C-alpha positions as CSV (number, residue, x, y, z in Angstrom):
1,X,-11.9,232.5,258.9
2,X,-15.8,233.5,258.0
3,X,-14.8,235.6,255.4
4,X,-13.4,232.5,253.8
5,X,-16.3,230.6,254.3
6,X,-18.2,233.4,252.6
7,X,-15.7,233.7,249.7
8,X,-16.5,229.9,248.8
9,X,-19.8,230.0,248.3
10,X,-19.8,233.1,246.3
11,X,-17.2,231.3,244.2
12,X,-19.4,228.4,244.0
13,X,-22.4,230.5,242.7
14,X,-20.4,232.5,240.2
15,X,-19.0,228.6,238.7
16,X,-22.5,227.3,238.7
17,X,-24.0,230.4,236.8
18,X,-20.8,230.0,234.5
19,X,-21.8,226.6,233.5
20,X,-25.1,227.2,233.2
21,X,-24.0,230.0,230.8
22,X,-22.1,227.7,229.0
23,X,-24.7,225.0,228.7
24,X,-27.2,227.7,227.6
25,X,-24.5,228.7,224.8
26,X,-23.9,225.0,223.9
27,X,-27.5,224.1,223.6
28,X,-28.8,227.3,221.5
29,X,-25.6,226.6,219.2
30,X,-26.4,222.9,218.9
31,X,-30.1,224.0,218.4
32,X,-28.8,226.3,215.1
33,X,-26.9,224.0,213.6
34,X,-29.5,221.0,214.0
35,X,-32.1,223.7,212.5
36,X,-30.0,224.7,209.8
37,X,-29.4,221.1,208.6
38,X,-33.0,220.5,208.7
39,X,-33.7,223.5,206.5
40,X,-30.6,222.3,204.1
41,X,-32.2,218.8,204.0
42,X,-35.6,220.5,203.3
43,X,-34.6,222.3,200.3
44,X,-32.6,219.7,198.8
45,X,-35.8,217.3,198.9
46,X,-37.9,219.5,197.4
47,X,-35.8,219.9,194.2
48,X,-35.4,216.2,194.3
49,X,-39.0,215.6,194.5
50,X,-40.0,218.2,192.1
51,X,-41.1,217.0,189.0
52,X,-40.0,220.1,186.7
53,X,-36.8,220.0,188.4
54,X,-35.6,216.3,187.7
55,X,-36.9,216.9,184.1
56,X,-34.6,220.2,183.7
57,X,-31.5,217.9,185.2
58,X,-32.8,215.4,182.7
59,X,-32.2,217.8,180.0
60,X,-28.9,219.5,181.7
61,X,-27.5,216.6,182.0
62,X,-26.1,215.3,178.5
63,X,-24.8,218.9,177.9
64,X,-22.8,218.9,181.1
65,X,-21.5,215.2,180.1
66,X,-20.6,216.6,176.4
67,X,-19.1,220.2,178.1
68,X,-21.5,221.9,176.0
69,X,-23.6,224.9,177.4
70,X,-26.3,226.4,175.4
71,X,-26.6,230.1,175.0
72,X,-29.2,230.7,177.9
73,X,-28.9,234.1,177.4
74,X,-30.9,233.9,173.9
75,X,-34.8,233.3,174.4
76,X,-34.5,230.7,171.6
77,X,-32.7,228.4,172.9
78,X,-34.9,225.1,173.9
79,X,-32.8,224.0,176.7
80,X,-32.9,227.6,178.3
81,X,-35.7,227.0,180.9
82,X,-33.9,223.8,182.2
83,X,-30.5,225.1,182.4
84,X,-32.0,228.2,184.2
85,X,-33.9,226.5,186.4
86,X,-30.7,224.1,187.3
87,X,-28.4,226.9,187.8
88,X,-31.1,228.9,190.0
89,X,-31.1,226.0,192.3
90,X,-27.2,225.8,192.5
91,X,-27.4,229.9,192.9
92,X,-29.8,229.4,195.8
93,X,-27.7,226.7,197.8
94,X,-24.7,228.5,197.0
95,X,-26.2,231.7,198.5
96,X,-27.6,229.9,201.6
97,X,-24.2,228.5,202.4
98,X,-22.2,231.9,201.7
99,X,-25.0,233.8,203.9
100,X,-24.7,230.8,206.6
101,X,-28.3,229.5,206.2
102,X,-27.4,226.3,204.8
103,X,-25.1,223.7,206.1
104,X,-22.3,223.4,203.8
105,X,-20.9,220.0,204.6
106,X,-24.3,218.5,203.7
107,X,-24.2,220.4,200.2
108,X,-20.5,219.6,199.5
109,X,-21.3,215.8,200.1
110,X,-24.1,215.6,198.1
111,X,-24.1,218.1,195.1
112,X,-20.3,219.2,194.7
113,X,-19.5,217.4,191.4
114,X,-22.9,218.7,190.2
115,X,-22.2,222.0,191.1
116,X,-18.5,222.8,190.0
117,X,-19.6,221.0,186.6
118,X,-22.5,223.0,185.7
119,X,-20.4,226.2,186.9
120,X,-17.3,225.1,184.5
121,X,-19.6,224.2,181.6
122,X,-21.4,227.2,181.9
123,X,-18.9,229.8,182.7
124,X,-18.5,231.5,179.6
125,X,-22.3,232.1,179.2
126,X,-22.5,233.2,182.5
127,X,-19.9,235.8,181.9
128,X,-21.7,236.7,178.7
129,X,-25.1,237.0,180.6
130,X,-23.1,239.3,183.1
131,X,-21.7,241.6,180.5
132,X,-24.9,241.7,178.5
133,X,-27.1,242.9,181.5
134,X,-24.2,244.9,182.9
135,X,-24.5,243.0,186.1
136,X,-21.6,241.5,187.4
137,X,-23.9,239.8,190.2
138,X,-25.5,237.3,187.9
139,X,-24.6,233.6,189.7
140,X,-22.2,235.4,191.6
141,X,-22.8,232.8,194.6
142,X,-22.3,229.9,192.6
143,X,-19.0,231.1,191.2
144,X,-17.7,231.9,194.7
145,X,-18.7,228.5,195.8
146,X,-17.0,227.0,192.5
147,X,-13.5,229.3,193.4
148,X,-14.1,227.8,197.4
149,X,-14.5,224.2,195.9
150,X,-12.6,224.1,193.6
151,X,-9.5,222.3,194.3
152,X,-10.8,221.1,198.0
153,X,-12.9,222.2,201.0
154,X,-11.3,224.8,203.3
155,X,-8.5,223.5,205.6
156,X,-8.8,223.0,209.2
157,X,-8.0,226.4,210.5
158,X,-10.3,228.2,208.0
159,X,-13.1,225.8,208.8
160,X,-12.8,226.0,212.3
161,X,-12.9,229.7,212.3
162,X,-16.0,229.9,210.2
163,X,-17.2,227.2,212.9
164,X,-16.7,230.1,215.1
165,X,-18.2,232.7,213.1
166,X,-21.3,230.5,212.4
167,X,-20.9,231.3,208.5
168,X,-18.2,230.8,205.9
169,X,-15.9,234.3,205.1
170,X,-17.9,235.3,201.9
171,X,-14.9,237.7,200.2
172,X,-16.1,240.5,198.4
173,X,-19.5,240.5,197.0
174,X,-19.0,242.3,193.4
175,X,-15.3,241.5,193.0
176,X,-14.4,241.3,189.3
177,X,-13.9,237.8,188.0
178,X,-10.5,236.5,186.9
């Protein structure tokens, strides 16, 4: 019966090691999640407190309300720089989400409507820019995010799978537009 005593102590060591590993994995995951949220918040706050970005949003807002996007591909367009600044910021957020660097829920809760409106209103101009430059990657992350959020955020099973993965399923990078 001595071998039984030895077996119990070995099992206790294995259980303790397994629990310590699980604790470490949980702690590491939680730390990454908090860092991702902090990074997302920092990027959004920098834009919010940036005077030029706020002025650009002031220029862009009436055009989005009227559902008219100027031809920002043309250098002579007066609103060009404002639209490019706002769309580039949204592209940065979308790329960060797509690559798993930004917290999607935080951006979804704070900027979903503005990002969807901007892409919907400027979609034809963006496609025109892509064709003129012969690069289908112009604002590709913003388009990906638009398609992802257009109707509703991902369902529970997809969201759980992406949570396990640590980033969204990003789809093909240079898929042709619909």
